[in-house]
N, C-alpha and C positions, 0 to 999 in steps of 0.2 A: 646249615641248609636253610633254616628259617630266616636267618638274617639276609641271605642272598635273595630269597624270595620276596622279603619285605622291601629290599632296595630296588629290586626289579619292578615291583608293583608301584613303588613311588616314582621311579623313572618313567614308567609307562603312563601313569596318571599325569605327571608333569608335562610330558610330551603331548598328550591329548589336550590338556588345558592350554598349552601354548598354541597348538594348532587352532583350537576354537577361538582363542583371543585374536590371532593374526587374521583368521578368516573373517571374523566379525569386524575388525578394524578396516580391512580392505573393502568389505561390503558397505560399511558406513561411509567410507571415503567416496566410493563410487556413487552412492545415493546422494551425498552432498553435492558432488560435481554435477549430477543430473539436475538437481533442484536449481543450482545456480544457472545452468544453461537455460532451463525453462524460464527463469526470471529475466535473463538477458533477452531471450527471444520475445517474451511478452513486452518488455520495455521497448524493444525495437519496433514491434507492431504498433504500439501506442504512439511512439514518436512519428512513425511513418503516417499514421492516420492524422495526427495533428498537423504535420507538414502539408499533407494533401488538402486538408480542409482550409488551411491558411492561404494556400496558393489560389484559391477561388476568388475571382475579382469581386463578386457580390459580397462575400464575407469581409474582404478587406475594406470595401467602401462602407459597409454597415458599421464595422468597428471604428473606422476613421470618423464617420459622422457621429458616432456615439461618444468618442473620447476626445474629439478635437477641442482645442481651447478657444 
């Protein structure tokens, strides 16, 4: 009887540990994906701001005057 109880206890503990491991893995994966999307959105905002600032004629003329040979 004690052997069955010990085996049952070990199985329950292993199942609980597996559940915690898988839940943690899934949570970490979702967090990493969210961070990557935040980074991509941030990069898109910066690129859009850079494109908009370079399309300004005054800025282009100033840079052309500064760097012309």
